[in-house]
C-alpha positions, 0 to 999 in steps of 0.5 A: 736644585743643586744640593748645598755641600757646605756641611760635608766639607769637613768630612773631605780630606786632602786626597779627596780634593786631589781626586776631584781636581784630577777629574776636573783636569780630565774633563778638559779633554772628555766629558767622561774621564776614563778611570785608568787615567785618573792616577795620572790626573790626580797624582794618586796611586791606583789604590788611592784612586779607588778609595777616593772614587767611592768616597766622592761618588757616595757623597754625590760629588762625582757621577759614574758611567760604565758604558764602553769604559768606566768613566767619571765626571764632576757633578755641580756639587763636586764643582762647588766643593772645589770652589769652596775648598779654594776660597777656604784655603785663600781665607776668603770665606770662613763658613757658609750660611743661609741661601739668599736666592736660588734661580735657574742660572745661579744659587746665592748664599750668605757666607761668613768672613770678616764681614758677611758676603754673598757667594754666587754659584753660577749654574748656567747650563745646568737646567737648559744647556742648549738654550744657554749655548745659543744665548751666551756670548762666551759660548757662541763660537764654540762647538763643544762646550761643557756646563762646567766651562759655561758656568766658569766663563759666566763667573769670570765675565761677571767678576771682570765687569764688577772689577771694572765698574766698582765703585763708579757704578753702584754694583756689588763690590767684588771680593774673589772669584774661583771656577764658577763662583763669585764672592761679593758684597752682600746687598742691602734692600729688596729687589725692585720687583718686590719694592713697595714704592709710592707712586711719586717715587717711581720716576725718581727711582727709574732715573736712579737706575738709568743713571747707573746704566749710563755710568756703566756705559761710560765705563765701557759696559752694557748690562744686556740683561736689565730687568726689575729682578736685577736691581736692589732698592735700599734707603740710600739708593739702588744697586745693579747686579747680575752682570754675566751677560754684560758686553763691552760698549764696542761690541757690535750689538751694544747699542741694541742691547742698551736700548733693550735694557732701557725698554725693559726698565721703562716697561716695568715702571710704566706697567706698575706705575702708569699714572706716575711715569712721564711719556718717554722714548726708549730709543731717545734715552739710549741715544742720550746715554751713548752721547753721555747727555742723559740726566733724567727722564724729564726732558728726554721725551 
C-alpha cells in the first residue's frame, strides 16, 4: 500500500516541489534521472539540489540508486505529493480525510472542498506492472512504459469518460484531474457486492444497471470492466464508477467488451438471487443495447 503523504505536505517548501517536478521531467527520458542533470531539470543550483534531494529522499518521495551513476526517481508518494500540490494551488481541495477504499489499482480518499469530494489516485502498474502492460489499451502499443505513464493515462482516460458521460449517465460528477489523480463527486450508498437487496428487488436493480450501460453506449462508451464492484446502490438509484478501461463504441472489440460486461452483471445477479432472476441471454441483451432497443430484462430473453 502506498503511504498517505497528506500530513507531510505542510512541511514541504516551494523548492522541494521544484525538485520533484524536475525528477518527474527527467523520468520522461530515463527511469533513473542522473543527479548531474537535476539542476537543469529543477531550475535549482547544485547546492539547492543536494539539500532538497536529502529532504525529499528522507520523506520517501524519491528513491536513490548508485549503480553506474547516482540516479533518482519518484516514488508513488512523490507523485502523490505533486498532484496534491497542484490541486491545492488550483483551489480544488482544501484538505484530505479518511480513506474511502484501497485496492490493487487505486486508492480513494475523502477530500475537503466547498463540499466533500472523493480523490482517486490511480495505482496501475504499482503491484503487477507486467500484467497491466498486457491488459491496458493505452499501453498495448508502447514498448517501454513507466508506472508513472500508465497511472497518468488511466486517470486521463477515466476523467475523459466521466466528462463525456455525466450527467446523462449516472456516473460520479468529474471535478478535476492532474497526473494520476482524479477528483470527483463522493458517492452515496454501498457497492452492489455489499448491498442487501430483497429478492424481489434484484431484477429491478439489474435493469437499472443495464439501462446505465445502454445509455453509456448511446453516449459512445463501453465500460469494459463491469462487475458488482463497480456499481453503487443508493435509495435514489445506481451509479456506475471506475471507468479507466472504457473504450469508445467504434473500438474494434467494443461489442465483445459490451457482451462481457452484460454477462458479468447477469452472472452476479443470477448467482446471488437465482430464484428472482428471469432466464435471459446476455448476447441478446448486448444486441438490444447496440440497437438502442433495450428497455428491461423481461422481453429480452
